[in-house]
C-alpha positions in Angstrom: -10.7 -2.9 -4.3 -11.3 -0.8 -7.2 -13.8 2.1 -6.9 -17.1 1.5 -9.0 -16.9 2.3 -12.7 -19.1 5.7 -13.1 -22.1 5.9 -15.4 -21.1 6.7 -18.8 -23.1 8.9 -20.8 -21.4 9.8 -24.1 -20.9 13.3 -24.6 -22.5 14.6 -21.0 -19.2 16.0 -19.9 -15.7 16.5 -20.8 -13.9 13.3 -21.0 -11.0 12.9 -18.8 -8.2 10.7 -19.8 -8.5 8.2 -16.9 -12.3 7.8 -17.8 -11.8 6.8 -21.4 -11.3 3.1 -22.6 -7.9 1.7 -23.0 -8.0 0.7 -26.6 -4.6 -0.8 -26.9 -4.8 -3.5 -24.5 -3.9 -7.1 -25.4 -6.3 -9.4 -26.5 -7.5 -12.3 -24.6 -10.4 -14.7 -24.6 -12.6 -15.2 -21.3 -13.0 -18.7 -19.8 -15.1 -21.2 -21.4 -18.6 -20.2 -21.1 -21.5 -22.3 -20.1 -24.8 -22.6 -22.3 -26.7 -19.1 -21.9 -30.0 -20.5 -22.1 -29.6 -23.4 -19.5 -26.4 -22.8 -18.1 -25.2 -26.4 -18.8 -21.3 -26.4 -19.0 -20.2 -28.4 -22.3 -16.6 -28.9 -21.5 -16.8 -32.4 -23.0 -19.2 -32.1 -26.0 -18.1 -32.0 -29.4 -16.9 -29.1 -31.3 -19.4 -27.8 -34.2 -17.6 -28.2 -37.6 -18.7 -24.5 -38.1 -15.8 -23.3 -35.7 -12.9 -21.4 -36.9 -9.7 -21.6 -35.0 -9.1 -20.2 -32.4 -13.1 -19.6 -31.9 -15.1 -22.7 -30.9 -18.8 -23.2 -31.6 -20.7 -26.0 -29.8 -24.4 -27.0 -29.5 -25.5 -27.5 -26.1 -26.0 -31.2 -25.2 -28.5 -30.3 -22.6 -31.1 -27.9 -24.5 -29.4 -27.8 -28.2 -28.5 -24.0 -28.1 -25.7 -23.2 -30.4 -23.1 -20.7 -29.0 -19.4 -19.7 -28.8 -17.9 -21.2 -25.8 -14.9 -19.0 -25.5 -16.0 -15.4 -26.8 -13.6 -12.3 -26.3 -13.5 -10.4 -23.1 -16.2 -7.5 -23.5 -13.7 -4.6 -23.2 -11.9 -6.0 -26.4 -15.0 -5.8 -28.2 -15.3 -2.3 -27.2 -12.1 -1.2 -29.3 -9.7 -3.9 -31.1 -12.5 -6.2 -31.9 -15.1 -3.6 -32.3 -17.9 -4.5 -34.9 -16.8 -1.6 -37.4 -13.5 -3.1 -37.2 -14.3 -6.8 -37.6 -17.0 -6.3 -40.1 -14.7 -4.7 -42.4 -11.9 -7.6 -42.1 -14.8 -10.3 -42.5 -16.0 -8.7 -45.6 -12.7 -8.6 -47.2 -12.2 -12.5 -46.0 -15.3 -13.3 -47.9 -14.7 -11.6 -51.0 -11.4 -13.2 -51.5 -12.9 -16.7 -50.3 -16.0 -16.7 -52.5 -15.9 -13.5 -54.7 -19.2 -14.1 -56.7 -21.2 -15.1 -53.8 -20.0 -12.4 -51.7 -20.9 -9.6 -54.1 -24.3 -11.1 -54.9 -25.0 -11.5 -50.8 -23.7 -7.6 -50.2 -26.3 -6.4 -52.9 -29.3 -8.4 -51.5 -28.2 -7.6 -47.9 -28.1 -3.5 -49.2 -31.9 -4.2 -50.5 -33.1 -6.1 -47.5 -31.5 -3.2 -45.3 -32.7 0.1 -47.4 -36.1 -1.5 -48.5 -37.6 -4.4 -46.3 -36.0 -4.3 -42.8 -35.9 -0.7 -42.2 -39.7 -0.5 -43.4 -40.3 -3.3 -41.1 -38.9 -1.6 -37.9 -40.9 1.7 -38.6 -44.0 -0.3 -39.2 -43.9 -2.3 -36.2 -42.8 0.8 -34.1 -46.0 2.7 -35.5 -48.5 -0.2 -34.9 -47.5 -1.5 -31.6 -45.7 1.0 -29.5 -47.0 4.5 -28.7 -44.9 7.6 -28.9 -42.6 8.7 -26.1 -39.0 7.2 -25.5 -37.6 4.5 -27.5 -34.4 2.7 -26.8 -32.3 1.2 -29.4 -29.8 -1.5 -27.6 -26.8 -1.9 -29.8 -27.6 1.0 -32.0 -24.2 1.2 -33.6 -23.9 4.8 -35.3 -27.6 5.5 -34.9 -28.6 5.5 -38.6 -31.3 2.5 -38.1 -33.2 4.0 -35.5 -33.1 7.5 -36.8 -34.2 6.5 -40.2 -36.9 4.5 -38.7 -38.4 6.9 -36.2 -41.9 7.5 -36.3 -43.3 10.8 -35.3 -43.3 11.7 -31.5 -40.6 9.1 -30.7 -37.3 10.1 -28.9 -34.4 8.0 -29.6 -32.3 6.9 -27.0 -29.2 4.4 -27.6 -26.8 2.0 -25.7 -23.5 1.1 -27.7 -20.5 -0.9 -26.5 -18.0 0.5 -29.3 -16.7 3.8 -28.3 -16.5 5.3 -31.9 -19.9 4.2 -32.8 -21.5 5.6 -29.4 -20.0 9.0 -30.0 -21.6 9.2 -33.6 -24.7 7.9 -32.3 -24.8 10.7 -29.6 -24.5 13.5 -32.3 -27.4 11.9 -34.0 -29.7 11.5 -31.0 -29.0 14.7 -29.0 -30.3 16.6 -31.9 -33.7 14.9 -31.3 -33.7 14.8 -27.5 -32.2 11.6 -26.7 -29.2 9.8 -25.2 -26.5 7.3 -25.8 -24.8 5.5 -23.1 -21.5 3.8 -24.0 -20.5 0.5 -22.5 -22.0 -3.2 -21.6 -25.9 -3.2 -22.6 -27.1 -5.3 -19.5 -24.8 -2.8 -17.1 -26.6 0.4 -18.5 -30.1 -1.4 -18.6 -29.9 -2.0 -15.2 -29.3 1.9 -14.3 -32.3 2.8 -16.1 -35.6 3.4 -14.3 -38.2 0.7 -14.5 -41.1 1.4 -17.0 -39.6 4.3 -18.8 -39.2 3.4 -22.2 -42.2 2.9 -24.7 -40.1 0.5 -27.1 -36.8 -1.3 -26.8 -35.3 -2.5 -30.2 -32.7 -5.1 -30.1 -31.9 -5.2 -33.9 -29.1 -7.4 -34.4 -27.7 -7.3 -31.0 -28.7 -10.7 -29.0 -26.4 -12.5 -31.0 -23.7 -10.4 -29.7 -24.2 -10.5 -25.7 -22.8 -13.4 -23.5 -26.3 -13.5 -21.6 -29.2 -12.9 -23.8 -31.7 -13.8 -21.3 -30.6 -11.5 -18.8 -30.6 -8.9 -21.4 -34.2 -9.7 -22.3 -35.0 -9.6 -18.7 -33.7 -6.3 -18.2 -35.5 -5.1 -21.5 -38.8 -5.8 -20.0 -37.9 -4.2 -16.9 -37.3 -0.9 -18.5 -40.3 -1.4 -20.6 -43.8 0.6 -19.9 -46.7 -1.7 -19.3 -48.1 -1.0 -22.9 -44.5 -1.1 -24.5 -42.9 -3.5 -26.9 -39.4 -5.1 -27.2 -38.7 -5.5 -31.1 -36.1 -8.3 -32.0 -34.2 -9.0 -35.2 -31.9 -11.7 -35.0 -29.8 -14.3 -37.8 -31.9 -17.3 -38.0 -29.6 -20.5 -37.5 -32.5 -22.6 -39.0 -32.7 -21.1 -42.1 -32.2 -23.1 -45.3 -29.6 -20.9 -46.5 -27.2 -21.7 -43.2 -28.1 -25.6 -43.9 -27.0 -25.2 -47.5 -23.6 -22.8 -47.0 -22.5 -24.3 -44.0 -19.1 -22.4 -42.9 -19.9 -19.9 -45.6 -23.3 -18.7 -44.0 -23.4 -15.0 -43.8 -24.7 -15.3 -40.1 -21.4 -17.0 -38.9 -19.1 -14.0 -37.8 -16.1 -14.6 -35.6 -15.6 -13.6 -32.7 -18.7 -11.0 -32.5 -21.5 -13.5 -32.9 -21.7 -15.4 -29.8 -24.9 -17.0 -29.8 -27.3 -18.4 -32.7 -31.1 -18.6 -32.4 -33.5 -20.8 -33.9 -37.1 -19.8 -33.6 -37.5 -22.4 -30.9 -34.5 -21.2 -28.8 -35.6 -17.5 -29.4 -38.9 -18.3 -28.1 -37.4 -20.3 -25.2 -35.1 -17.5 -24.2 -38.0 -14.7 -24.3 -40.1 -17.0 -22.0 -37.4 -17.5 -19.7 -36.8 -13.7 -19.5 -40.5 -13.4 -18.2 -41.7 -11.8 -21.6 -44.8 -12.8 -23.7 -44.6 -13.2 -27.5 -47.0 -10.7 -29.2 -45.9 -11.3 -32.6 -43.8 -14.3 -34.1 -45.8 -15.5 -37.1 -44.6 -17.3 -40.2 -43.5 -14.5 -42.0 -41.5 -13.1 -39.0 -39.3 -16.3 -39.4 -39.4 -17.6 -43.1 -37.0 -20.7 -43.3 -35.8 -19.1 -46.5 -34.8 -15.9 -44.6 -31.5 -15.6 -42.9 -33.1 -13.3 -40.1 -36.2 -13.5 -38.1 -38.2 -10.6 -36.4 -40.1 -11.0 -33.2 -42.2 -8.8 -31.0 -42.4 -9.2 -27.3 -44.2 -7.5 -24.3 -44.2 -7.7 -20.7 -46.4 -10.6 -19.2 -49.6 -9.2 -17.2 
């Protein structure tokens, strides 16, 4: 039996060679995955035309949730399939396949990130959360939370990518926070109940193998008056229906869950969380993304 893996706080101590993730392991996919929402096995259900070889998307025949049935192993997503690598490859692929649409889409996405989305995150934290520690799950290199951090909040983060976690640590440590490198659910389980005044899940639920468990753990570490702020691609958007396989929300292999407003609400309720805010302007059919705010149930 192997000894348990130690907690990994990025930059906490001098790293030893045997503590580091092996980034040269061979690629392999996990076994066929059941529906992450209802756990139904969809081995015999039809493959979605949105799939891209070798990655297989299916809609659960029991509850309708759309997901990737053969995702990569989590260790591959730390290094060789890390987001900062696959996103570059995907951007290049789209520019080759649809150059005009790719350029226009990139400009729109840049405007949304720099003007709309980031203002919305800061506004939600200011109005719905009290000052204190805020945990950004899937924090990337830390720029989103750092640029949206209201006064009185301390940034903490969890990031799967080894490289991005180190960059986030350098940002957050200057502000009194910490960053944990590794699987989100694993590190959430190691945090004290009720410690965080807010947990942000910005573009992360589509990446995790068990989104309901992630939501449950996010609620557990949340203070009694805290909030969970979610941003996730909207599979029910008009743009997805029009563009089909060319929709910007389809990313292989790191997007493993595809949420609609209905499946997001069902996931939150199954995790034991209360819907605090999820109005029409948070889930517009014309938008590729949804925003939702959750809180602990009383």
